[in-house]
C-alpha positions in Angstrom: 4.1 8.3 61.0 3.2 9.9 57.8 -0.6 9.1 58.4 -0.6 10.6 61.6 1.0 13.7 60.5 -1.2 13.9 57.6 -4.3 13.6 59.7 -3.0 16.6 62.1 -2.2 18.8 59.1 -5.6 18.1 57.8 -7.4 18.8 60.9 -5.6 22.1 61.1 -6.3 23.2 57.6 -10.0 22.0 57.8 -10.6 23.8 60.9 -9.0 27.0 59.6 -11.1 26.7 56.4 -14.3 26.4 58.2 -13.5 29.3 60.6 -12.5 31.6 57.7 -15.8 30.8 56.1 -17.5 31.8 59.5 -18.7 28.5 60.5 -20.1 27.6 63.9 -18.6 24.8 66.1 -20.1 21.9 64.2 -19.0 23.2 61.0 -15.5 23.6 62.3 -15.6 20.1 63.7 -17.0 18.5 60.6 -14.4 20.1 58.3 -11.6 19.2 60.6 -12.7 15.6 60.6 -13.2 15.6 56.9 -9.9 17.1 55.9 -8.2 15.0 58.5 -9.6 11.6 56.8 -8.7 12.9 53.5 -5.1 13.7 54.4 -4.6 10.6 56.4 -5.8 8.7 53.2 -3.2 10.5 51.3 -0.6 9.5 53.8 -1.7 5.9 53.6 -1.1 5.9 50.1 2.2 7.7 50.2 3.2 5.2 52.9 2.3 2.2 50.7 4.2 3.8 47.7 7.3 4.6 49.7 7.4 0.9 51.0 7.1 -0.5 47.6 9.9 1.5 46.3 12.1 0.5 49.1 11.5 -3.1 49.0 
């Protein structure tokens, strides 16, 4: 759940960042995917850390 939420938030932030920098559609898509991957990776690390603390 954390991973999916991170990916969605990352995509939104990435898309808004590219739009604010006056990027075209390809730039917006690339930023959205890049940020989504980065935030999902942070979500995976957080999920693993939480699981290690609980168990």
